[in-house]
N, C-alpha and C positions, 0 to 999 in steps of 0.2 A: 585454757588454750593459749598458747604463746602468741602474742600479736605479731603479725607479719607486716613489716614496714614497707617493703618493696619487693618486686619480683622482676624477673628477666622478661624480655619480649617473648622468648620461646614459651615460658611458663604462662604468660597472658594468652598467647595463641592457643595453648592447650586448654586453658580454662574456657575460652570462647567455644572451642570445638566440643568439649565435653558437655557444656551447658546446652548447646544447640542439638548435638547429635545423640547424646546419651540420655539427657534429662528431658529434652523435648521443648526447650524454650525457643520459640521462633526467633531467628536472627533479626527479623524486622522489629520484634518487640524490644530486643536489646538496643537496637539503633534508636528507636523511638524514645526509650528510657534515657539513653545517653544524650540525645539532642534536646529533649524537653527539659531535663534537669540542668544541662549546660546553659540553656537559654535563661532559666531562672537565675542562675549564678551571674550571667552577664548583665541581666537587668539590675542586679544589685549595684553594679558599677555605674549605671546611667539613670537610676530611678529619680535622681534629683534634677535631672535636666529635662526641660520642656522641649518637645519636638526632637527627641534624641535620634541620632542617625548612626547606623552601623553598616560597615562594608564587610562582606563575608567572602573570602577568597577560597575557592574550592579546586581541588585537582580532579582526578578521574577514578580514585579508589574509594574504599569504604569510608575514609575520613571525610570525603566530600558528602557522602550520605548523611553523616552527622551534621555537616554544615547546612545541608538543605533542611533538615528537621529543625535546626536552630533558627534558621531564617523564618520558617513558618510560624514558630512559636513567638519569636520576637515581633513579627508583624501583627499577630493576633493580640499581642500585648500593647500595641500602639507605637512600636518603634519603627522608624523609617529604615527598613533593612533592604539592602540590595545584594544580590549574589553575583559574583564574577567568577565564571567558570574558565579556568585556564586550559584551553583545549576545546575540542568539539564534543557535543553531547552524545554523538554516536560512539564515543569511546567509553561511555558509562556502562556498568553491568550490574546485574543482581539488585541488591537492596538500594544501592546508590541510585540506580536508574529508576527504580520505583518511586523513590522520594523526589527525584528530579521531575518526574511526570506529574506527581501530586502538585508541586509548585507551579508547573506550567498550567495545569487544569484550574488552579486557583487564580491564575493570571497574575502571579507574583513575579516581580522583576528578576530575570536571570539574563546576564550578559555574557555571551561567549567571547573570549578574548585571546589574543596571542601576545599582546604587550600592553603596557600601561600607556594609553593614549591621553590626549588632553581632556576628554570627557571623563575618563576614569580618575584622572588627577583631580578634577573638580569635585567628584564624589568623595574621594579620600580627604580632601581639604575640609569638606563639610562634616565628616564623620567624627563622632565622639569615641568610637571603638572600631578597631580593625580586628577581624576574626580570622585566624589562620587555620584553615581546614584543607590545606594543600596535600600533605602527606601524613600518614599515620605511623604506627610503630613498625609496620612491615617494610619500611624503606631500607634498602641495603645497597645502594649505588650512589655514585657521585651525581649531584644535581646539575643539570645543564639547562640552557635556555629552552623554552621561555620562562621556566620556573625560576632559574637563577636570577634573571633580570627583575622578575616580580618581587622576589624576596629582598633583593638589594634595595629596590624602591621603597618597599614597606618599612624596612629597617631605618631608612633615612627620612621617613615621613613625619617624625616627631609626634606620633599618635600612640595612644595606649594600644598595645597588641595583646590579644588573648589567644593563646594557642590551644587547640582542641586535641586532647589526648597526649600530644607531644609536640614541641616546637619542630616545625618541618625542617629536616636536615640533620637532626640529632639521632644518633643511635641510642635506642632506649635501653640497651643493656650495658654498653661500654662507655657511653658519654662522648664518643668520637663524633666529629662533624663530617658530613659528606660534602665537603667543598664549601658549602655556605649553609647558614642556618638562620631561621627567624629568631630574633631577640625579643622574647616575650616578657611582658611585665607580670603576666599571670598565665599559668598553665592549668587547664581543667582536664584532669585525667580520670579514667574510669576503673572502678573495682579496687585497684591498688596502684600506688606510686611505682614508677619504673626505676630500676637500679641506676640507669644512665643519668637520672636527674641529679645524682650526687657524685657521679664519676667524671673525671677529666673536665670537659667543657660544659657539662650539664648545668652546674650552678650559675654559669655566666649567661645562660640563655632561657632558663625556665621561669625566672621570677618567682612569685608566690605560687605554690602548688596547692591546688584544691582537688581532693579525691572524692568522687561521687559514686555512690552505690547504684548500679544499674540492674540489679536483680540476679546476679550470679551468686548461687548459694555459697555462703562462707565456708561451709564444711568441705568444699572442694580443695581448699588450701591445705587441708590435712594430707591429701594425696600428694601434693607438691612437696610438703615437708618430709613425707616418708619416702619420697622418690618413686612413688607408684604411678606417676602421671604418664600413662602410655596410651 
């Protein structure tokens, strides 16, 4: 089998749908696999630090769900992790909402925010790692406030940023930027690298790319290669 190095966003979305709807892998399982494995990768970056701190910034889509799972596993591993939700929790849906409720029931810290205030600035200053779980590969519009201001602040914070699945603001297929983009030092992506990582602005914002297997059967890539992904 010829190795596939990268795929488009559309192809990744097809893989997710096929794995969930046709094969029967629950979407919550895929999210749990993604978040737990990403947490292990993040721990590699901070394992030598005592009392390590992480700030996880989440939006309102599925990428936020990955962030919530990551937070739970980091806290379980002894990392001081705080989640900052840009927006209101009543905007969360489906698997992201389920994982948000799990965090709340565990009484793990989740702060709803509309801007970076002084208290959040203090948390960022203490952090060893900033985790970008604002937008996933499905983004297809220019980013406006409050997300625009949050991304600007994180990029200026002089902290290591790890992007989950894709740096927020980057088009995963073309490498175009939707007005503003997280500048990550590492991007943890799932199943396959995305073509946009090596196109146009992609190399400027992805940093080191780590691809994690989340349980999507590899044989499905044959359907993409043959053009039968319908």
